[in-house]
C-alpha positions as CSV (number, residue, x, y, z in Angstrom):
1,M,-19.6,80.6,100.8
2,I,-15.8,80.3,101.1
3,K,-15.6,77.4,98.6
4,A,-17.4,79.6,96.0
5,L,-15.0,82.5,96.5
6,L,-12.0,80.1,96.4
7,A,-13.3,78.8,93.1
8,Y,-13.7,82.3,91.9
9,Q,-10.1,83.2,93.0
10,E,-8.7,80.1,91.3
11,A,-10.4,81.1,88.0
12,D,-9.3,84.7,88.6
13,A,-5.7,83.5,88.6
14,N,-6.1,82.8,84.8
15,L,-7.2,86.3,84.2
16,K,-4.5,87.7,86.4
17,K,-1.9,85.7,84.4
18,I,-3.0,87.3,81.2
19,E,-3.1,90.8,82.7
20,T,0.4,90.3,84.2
21,M,1.7,89.1,80.9
22,L,0.3,92.1,79.0
23,A,1.3,94.6,81.6
24,G,4.9,93.3,81.6
25,S,5.3,92.9,77.9
26,E,8.2,94.7,76.2
27,E,5.8,96.1,73.7
28,R,3.7,97.9,76.4
29,K,6.8,99.1,78.3
30,K,8.3,100.7,75.1
31,A,5.0,102.2,74.1
32,M,4.4,103.7,77.5
33,S,8.0,105.0,77.7
34,A,7.6,106.8,74.4
35,K,4.1,108.1,75.4
36,K,5.6,109.5,78.6
37,Y,8.3,111.3,76.7
38,L,5.8,112.7,74.2
39,E,3.6,114.0,76.9
40,G,6.5,115.9,78.5
41,V,8.0,117.2,75.3
42,E,5.5,120.0,74.9
43,E,6.6,121.5,78.2
44,S,10.3,121.3,77.2
45,V,9.5,123.1,73.9
46,N,7.5,125.8,75.7
47,K,10.5,126.4,78.0
48,L,12.8,126.7,75.0
49,D,10.4,129.1,73.3
50,A,10.4,131.3,76.3
51,R,14.2,131.2,76.6
52,A,14.7,131.9,72.9
53,A,12.4,134.9,73.1
54,E,14.2,136.2,76.2
55,L,17.6,135.8,74.5
56,Y,16.5,137.4,71.3
57,A,15.1,140.4,73.2
58,T,18.4,140.7,75.1
59,Y,20.5,140.4,71.9
60,E,18.3,143.1,70.2
61,K,18.8,145.5,73.1
62,A,22.5,144.9,73.3
63,T,22.8,145.5,69.5
64,E,20.8,148.7,69.7
65,E,23.0,150.0,72.5
66,Q,26.1,149.2,70.5
67,I,24.8,151.2,67.5
68,K,24.0,154.2,69.7
69,L,27.5,154.0,71.4
70,K,29.2,153.8,68.0
71,E,27.2,156.8,66.8
72,Q,28.4,158.7,70.0
73,E,32.0,157.5,69.3
74,S,31.8,158.8,65.8
75,E,30.5,162.2,67.0
76,I,33.3,162.4,69.6
77,T,35.9,161.5,66.9
78,D,34.6,164.3,64.7
79,A,34.6,166.7,67.6
80,L,38.2,165.6,68.5
81,N,39.4,166.3,65.0
82,A,38.0,169.9,65.2
83,V,38.9,170.7,68.8
84,A,41.9,173.1,69.4
85,D,41.8,173.3,73.2
86,E,44.1,170.6,74.8
87,K,42.0,170.1,77.9
88,E,38.9,169.7,75.9
89,A,40.8,167.2,73.6
90,Q,41.8,165.2,76.6
91,Y,38.2,165.1,77.9
92,L,37.0,163.9,74.5
93,I,39.7,161.3,74.3
94,K,38.7,160.0,77.8
95,K,35.0,159.9,76.7
96,A,36.0,158.1,73.5
97,E,38.0,155.5,75.5
98,E,35.0,154.9,77.8
99,L,32.7,154.4,74.8
100,I,35.1,152.0,73.2
101,S,35.2,150.0,76.5
102,K,31.4,149.9,76.7
103,I,31.2,148.9,73.0
104,K,33.7,146.1,73.7
105,T,31.7,144.9,76.7
106,L,28.5,144.9,74.8
107,G,30.2,143.1,71.9
108,N,31.3,140.3,74.4
109,K,27.8,140.2,75.9
110,A,26.2,139.9,72.4
111,G,28.7,137.1,71.5
112,K,27.7,135.1,74.6
113,I,24.0,135.6,73.8
114,L,24.6,134.3,70.3
115,E,26.3,131.2,71.8
116,E,23.3,130.6,74.0
117,I,21.0,131.1,71.0
118,Q,23.0,128.5,69.1
119,A,22.7,126.1,72.1
120,V,18.9,126.6,72.1
121,I,18.7,125.9,68.3
122,K,20.8,122.8,68.9
123,E,18.5,121.6,71.7
124,Y,15.5,122.3,69.4
125,S,17.1,120.0,66.8
126,T,17.8,117.3,69.4
127,I,14.2,117.4,70.6
128,K,12.9,117.2,67.1
129,K,15.0,114.1,66.4
130,T,14.1,112.4,69.7
131,T,10.4,113.3,69.3
132,Q,10.4,111.8,65.8
133,A,12.1,108.7,67.3
134,A,9.6,108.5,70.2
135,Q,6.6,108.9,67.8
136,A,8.0,106.0,65.7
137,Q,8.6,103.9,68.8
138,Y,5.2,104.6,70.2
139,K,3.4,103.8,66.9
140,E,5.4,100.6,66.3
141,N,5.0,99.2,69.9
142,A,1.4,100.3,70.3
143,E,0.5,98.4,67.2
144,K,2.5,95.3,68.5
145,Y,0.8,95.6,71.9
146,N,-2.6,95.9,70.4
147,A,-1.8,92.8,68.3
148,L,-0.7,91.0,71.5
149,K,-3.9,92.0,73.3
150,E,-5.9,90.8,70.3
151,S,-4.1,87.4,70.4
152,C,-5.2,87.0,74.0
153,K,-8.7,88.2,73.5
154,D,-10.5,84.9,73.2
155,E,-8.6,83.5,76.3
156,K,-9.4,86.6,78.3
157,D,-13.0,86.7,77.2
158,S,-13.3,83.1,78.3
159,A,-11.8,83.8,81.7
160,V,-14.1,86.8,82.2
161,K,-17.1,84.7,81.2
162,Q,-16.1,82.0,83.7
163,L,-15.7,84.5,86.4
164,D,-19.1,86.1,85.7
165,A,-20.7,82.6,86.1
166,L,-18.8,81.9,89.4
167,K,-19.6,85.4,90.7
168,E,-23.3,84.5,91.0
169,K,-22.4,81.7,93.5
170,V,-20.7,84.2,95.9
171,E,-22.5,86.2,98.5
172,P,-22.8,89.7,97.0
173,S,-21.3,91.7,99.9
174,L,-18.3,89.3,100.1
175,M,-17.9,89.5,96.3
176,E,-17.8,93.3,96.5
177,R,-15.1,93.2,99.1
178,Y,-13.0,90.9,97.0
179,L,-13.4,93.0,93.8
180,K,-12.4,96.2,95.6
181,K,-9.2,94.6,96.9
182,R,-8.5,93.2,93.4
183,A,-9.0,96.6,91.9
184,N,-6.4,97.9,94.4
185,K,-3.9,95.4,93.0
186,I,-4.1,93.1,96.1
187,Y,-3.7,89.6,94.8
188,P,-4.2,86.8,95.7
189,V,-7.0,88.4,97.8
190,L,-8.2,85.4,99.8
191,Y,-5.9,83.6,102.3
192,E,-6.4,80.9,104.8
193,V,-5.4,81.6,108.4
194,K,-2.6,79.5,109.6
195,G,-2.9,78.8,113.3
196,N,-3.5,82.4,114.6
197,V,-1.6,84.3,111.9
198,C,-2.4,85.7,108.5
199,G,-1.5,83.2,105.8
200,A,-0.1,86.0,103.6
201,C,1.9,88.4,105.8
202,R,2.2,86.2,109.0
203,M,0.8,88.9,111.3
204,E,-0.6,87.5,114.5
205,L,-4.3,88.0,114.8
206,P,-6.0,89.2,118.0
207,M,-8.4,86.9,119.9
208,S,-11.4,89.0,118.8
209,E,-10.6,88.4,115.1
210,M,-9.9,84.7,115.7
211,N,-13.4,84.4,117.3
212,K,-14.9,85.9,114.1
213,L,-13.1,83.5,112.0
214,K,-14.2,80.5,114.1
215,N,-17.8,81.7,113.6
216,G,-17.3,81.5,109.9
217,E,-16.7,85.2,109.1
218,V,-14.3,86.5,106.6
219,I,-12.1,89.2,108.0
220,D,-9.7,91.8,106.7
221,C,-6.0,91.6,107.6
222,D,-5.0,95.0,109.2
223,Q,-1.5,94.7,107.9
224,C,-1.7,93.4,104.3
225,G,-5.4,94.1,103.6
226,R,-6.2,90.6,102.4
227,L,-9.4,88.7,103.1
228,L,-8.8,85.9,105.7
229,Y,-10.9,82.8,106.4
230,M,-10.6,79.7,108.6
231,A,-10.9,76.3,107.0
232,E,-13.7,74.2,108.3
233,Q,-12.4,71.9,111.0
234,K,-12.8,68.2,110.3
235,K,-15.1,66.5,112.8
């Protein structure tokens, strides 16, 4: 039982080597990096859209207020030109000064909003350029990665075929345990116990687990999760 699984794991090393090479390839890394950026860019654009709409509405409101205040200023100026009473003239002058101050404040506010709008437009432009670059990077490296996978296809198919044949020689429940750990990226999966410790992580095993191993059972290491076995003792 153990010999069959060890043979399977040895053959599995060839498949793992191919998988590791593909996963660590520069082509895949660059393609995944570009894909990650492209997946997040929509959210960035939506935020910019919302900010642009908010700024435009604020700018429109400030502009409308400026127009109304300038109309009031014009009315006061006309009234001031026609007034004869000194006190009323002073009142109108004070009102005119207040309006001029408000108009100036609104003008400054509108100017700052315009600056923010320009910054948003600039960010839009930057995103457009980086998006185009990311799209080109993804396309180029996805094609290269697919070509790399294709070049390994025969070797990978051969490894899978060999594993399928070896799988039939392993007890089904043990094979299932192995494959679950392999799927969880635990590899190598099967280790020999060294003395009374796990051959992978060196955790000391309790006597109850050692007894199971001596009886020919395959156990799970509580620390590293690997499958452990004890080699047959030579008589």
